[in-house]
C-alpha positions in Angstrom: 31.4 -0.6 10.7 29.2 -3.7 10.1 25.6 -3.4 9.2 23.3 -4.4 12.1 19.6 -4.8 12.7 19.5 -1.4 14.5 20.8 0.2 11.3 17.9 -1.3 9.4 15.5 -0.1 12.1 17.0 3.4 11.6 16.5 3.4 7.9 12.9 2.2 8.3 12.1 4.9 10.9 13.6 7.6 8.7 11.5 6.4 5.7 8.3 6.1 7.8 8.8 9.6 9.4 9.7 11.3 6.1 12.4 13.4 7.7 15.6 13.0 9.7 14.4 15.5 12.3 11.1 13.6 13.0 13.0 10.2 12.9 15.5 11.5 15.5 12.7 12.5 17.8 11.0 9.1 17.4 14.4 7.3 18.1 15.3 9.5 21.0 18.5 10.8 19.5 19.7 14.2 18.3 19.3 15.2 14.7 23.0 15.7 14.1 23.8 12.2 15.6 21.2 10.6 13.4 22.5 12.4 10.3 26.0 11.2 11.0 24.7 7.6 11.6 22.8 7.7 8.3 26.0 8.8 6.4 27.8 5.9 8.0 25.1 3.4 7.0 25.0 4.8 3.4 28.8 4.4 3.3 28.5 0.7 4.2 25.8 0.2 1.7 27.7 2.0 -1.0 25.0 4.4 -2.1 22.5 7.1 -1.0 19.4 5.7 0.5 17.6 9.0 0.8 17.5 12.2 -1.2 17.2 15.3 1.0 15.5 18.7 0.4 13.7 21.3 2.5 10.6 19.1 2.7 12.3 16.1 4.2 13.7 12.9 2.7 12.5 10.6 0.0 14.0 7.2 -0.9 16.2 7.0 -4.0 15.7 4.1 -6.4 18.6 2.4 -4.6 17.0 3.3 -1.3 13.7 1.7 -2.4 15.7 -1.5 -3.1 17.4 -1.4 0.3 14.2 -0.5 2.3 12.1 -3.3 0.7 14.7 -5.8 1.8 15.2 -4.2 5.2 11.5 -4.4 5.9 11.4 -8.1 5.0 14.4 -8.8 7.4 12.8 -6.8 10.2 9.4 -8.4 9.8 11.1 -11.8 9.9 12.8 -10.9 13.2 9.5 -9.6 14.6 7.9 -12.9 13.6 10.6 -14.9 15.3 10.3 -12.9 18.6 6.5 -13.0 18.6 6.2 -16.7 17.8 4.0 -18.4 20.3 2.4 -21.8 20.8 -0.2 -21.2 18.0 2.5 -20.5 15.4 4.7 -23.4 16.6 1.8 -25.8 16.4 0.8 -24.7 13.0 -2.5 -23.3 14.3 -2.0 -19.7 13.1 -3.1 -18.1 9.8 -0.6 -15.2 9.2 -2.3 -12.7 6.9 -0.8 -9.7 5.1 -2.6 -7.0 3.2 -2.2 -3.6 1.7 -4.5 -0.9 3.0 -8.0 -1.5 1.6 -11.5 -1.3 2.9 -12.0 -5.1 2.6 -9.2 -5.9 5.1 -11.3 -5.9 8.3 -14.3 -7.9 6.8 -11.8 -10.3 5.3 -10.2 -11.0 8.7 -13.7 -11.5 10.2 -14.6 -14.0 7.5 -11.3 -15.8 8.1 -12.1 -16.1 11.8 -15.4 -17.8 10.9 -13.7 -20.0 8.3 -10.9 -21.1 10.7 -12.5 -20.9 14.1 -9.6 -22.9 15.8 -6.8 -20.8 14.3 -5.2 -17.6 15.6 -5.5 -15.0 12.8 -2.7 -12.4 12.7 -2.6 -9.4 10.4 0.2 -7.3 9.0 -0.5 -4.4 6.7 2.1 -2.7 4.4 2.2 0.1 1.9 5.2 -1.5 0.2 3.2 -4.4 -1.3 6.3 -6.1 -2.7 7.4 -6.8 0.8 4.2 -8.8 1.4 4.8 -10.9 -1.7 8.4 -11.6 -0.6 7.2 -12.5 2.9 4.7 -15.1 1.5 7.4 -16.5 -0.9 9.9 -17.0 2.0 7.3 -18.4 4.4 6.9 -15.4 6.7 3.2 -15.1 5.9 0.7 -17.7 4.9 -1.4 -15.5 2.6 -1.6 -11.9 1.6 -4.0 -9.7 -0.3 -2.1 -7.4 -2.6 -2.8 -5.2 -5.6 -1.2 -5.0 -9.0 -1.9 -2.9 -12.1 -2.0 -3.1 -15.9 1.5 -3.4 -17.3 2.8 -4.4 -13.9 1.0 -7.7 -13.3 2.3 -10.1 -10.6 3.4 -13.3 -12.3 3.0 -16.8 -11.0 6.2 -18.3 -9.5 7.0 -21.6 -7.9 7.4 -20.1 -4.4 3.8 -18.8 -4.3 0.3 -19.3 -5.7 -1.9 -16.5 -6.8 -5.4 -15.8 -8.0 -7.4 -12.6 -8.6 -10.1 -11.7 -6.1 -11.5 -8.7 -7.9 -10.7 -6.2 -10.6 -11.9 -2.6 -10.2 -11.3 0.9 -11.6 -9.3 3.5 -9.7 -11.3 6.7 -8.9 -10.3 10.2 -7.9 -10.9 11.9 -4.5 -11.7 15.6 -4.7 -12.5 18.4 -2.3 -16.3 18.6 -2.0 -16.1 22.3 -3.0 -14.1 21.6 -6.1 -15.7 22.7 -9.4 -15.4 19.1 -10.8 -17.0 17.5 -7.8 -20.5 18.1 -9.2 -19.8 15.9 -12.3 -20.8 12.3 -12.5 -17.3 11.5 -13.8 -14.1 13.4 -14.2 -11.7 13.6 -17.2 -8.2 12.8 -16.0 -6.8 15.6 -18.2 -8.9 18.1 -16.3 -6.8 17.4 -13.3 -3.6 18.4 -15.0 -3.1 21.7 -13.0 -4.1 20.3 -9.6 -1.8 19.7 -6.7 -1.7 15.9 -6.2 -1.1 13.6 -3.2 1.1 10.7 -4.4 2.5 7.8 -2.3 6.0 6.4 -2.7 6.3 3.4 -5.0 4.7 0.2 -3.5 6.9 -2.1 -5.6 4.1 -3.5 -7.7 3.3 -0.7 -10.0 1.8 2.2 -8.1 2.1 5.1 -8.7 3.8 4.1 -11.9 0.4 3.1 -13.5 -1.0 6.5 -12.6 2.0 8.4 -14.0 1.7 6.4 -17.2 -2.0 7.2 -17.6 -1.4 10.9 -16.8 1.3 10.9 -19.5 -1.1 9.6 -22.0 -3.5 12.3 -20.9 -0.8 14.9 -21.7 0.5 15.9 -18.3 2.7 15.0 -15.4 0.9 15.4 -12.0 2.3 18.0 -9.7 3.1 15.8 -6.7 3.0 18.4 -4.0 2.5 15.9 -1.2 4.0 12.4 -0.8 2.2 10.4 1.8 1.5 6.9 2.8 -1.2 7.2 5.5 -4.8 7.8 4.3 -5.7 9.9 7.3 -3.5 13.0 6.4 -4.4 12.5 2.8 -8.1 12.8 3.5 -7.6 15.9 5.6 -5.5 17.6 2.9 -8.2 16.8 0.3 -11.1 17.8 2.5 -9.4 21.1 3.3 -9.2 21.8 -0.5 -5.4 21.5 -0.8 -5.1 18.5 -3.1 -6.6 15.8 -5.2 -5.7 12.1 -5.3 -6.3 8.9 -7.0 -8.2 6.5 -4.7 -9.6 3.0 -4.6 -13.1 2.7 -6.0 -14.3 1.4 -2.6 -12.7 4.2 -0.7 -14.9 5.7 2.0 -14.4 9.5 1.8 -14.1 11.5 4.9 -15.6 14.9 5.6 -15.3 17.4 2.8 -14.2 14.7 0.2 -16.1 13.3 -2.7 -15.1 10.3 -4.8 -15.8 10.3 -8.6 -15.1 7.8 -11.4 -12.6 8.8 -14.2 -14.1 9.1 -17.7 -13.1 6.2 -19.9 -11.7 4.2 -16.9 -8.0 4.9 -17.6 -6.8 3.4 -14.3 -7.4 -0.1 -13.0 -6.3 -2.2 -10.1 -6.5 -6.0 -9.5 -6.8 -7.4 -6.0 -4.8 -10.6 -5.8 -4.6 -13.3 -3.2 -1.1 -14.9 -2.9 -0.3 -17.9 -0.7 2.6 -20.1 0.2 2.5 -23.6 -1.5 2.0 -25.4 1.8 -1.2 -23.4 2.4 -2.9 -24.5 -0.9 -5.5 -26.7 0.8 -7.0 -23.7 2.4 -7.2 -21.5 -0.7 -10.9 -22.2 -1.6 -12.0 -21.0 1.8 -9.6 -18.0 1.6 -10.9 -17.0 -1.8 -14.5 -17.3 -0.7 -13.7 -15.1 2.3 -11.9 -12.5 0.3 -14.6 -12.3 -2.4 -17.4 -12.1 0.1 -15.6 -9.3 1.9 -15.2 -7.4 -1.4 -18.9 -7.8 -2.3 -20.1 -6.7 1.1 -18.0 -3.5 1.1 -18.8 -2.8 -2.6 -22.5 -2.9 -1.9 -22.1 0.0 0.6 -20.2 2.3 -1.7 -22.6 4.4 -3.8 -19.9 5.8 -6.2 -18.9 2.3 -7.1 -22.4 0.8 -7.4 -23.5 3.8 -9.5 -20.5 3.4 -11.7 -21.2 -0.3 -12.1 -24.8 0.3 -13.3 -23.4 2.5 -16.1 -21.0 -0.1 -17.5 -22.0 -2.0 -20.6 
């Protein structure tokens, strides 16, 4: 058996769905058939891509390596199939981003800065994929995040510059005993059930796990999720807590609080391909303006900011 694009699609679907059963339904095949196909794919690759338990599947370290590269390959094929006259004429700005509240205003700013260009947007949880796509020319620019001890380093294949540095806060159920505090000690969350995402390839949740270790505990990761929607529902229903971006807009039943001593930080970084360097000043202005506009509408962040020396 040779590895084909459809096999990479299969791996991506299983990872996105979190279980072979749900992936089988999404792909329109039976669960036993998909399980057999997965075993054949892992046999070709030479290692287990997923660890399986009663809750579903999670990527192994080898699987994270495989999935990151599979996503790059599939995104490249999608770009090739979707290329139109704008892309072929160099009149497109291909933007990538992680999930962050500034994404939509950033795109709006870019449309004003480049009125003749067609702006496209791709979001990814696996931020390392976005960096790789910029480095190999699949994207023109991407907004990504890195963390202390896991900083993205300059390299010849891409330029980078920080847009903003901000703390990481915590999202709590509104009825939680700690929700009434102005700030929360990380150690006070030691016994809570946590929502954690799979690794993004640029230091999260590793930075969180390091900070929790310094606070004397390992978070109980009861839920492993990528999408913010289900995470918000779990927290609002009182089932979990989660680290969150300082500019996070909480949904019903959720409050956002700073962490005492600011043990967690994130940096928003704009990365671009070398041929796009002439547009960087406008891109940075657009990204920083978007961040400032969103930050001004987030009371937990603005209140935290006034308390800083």
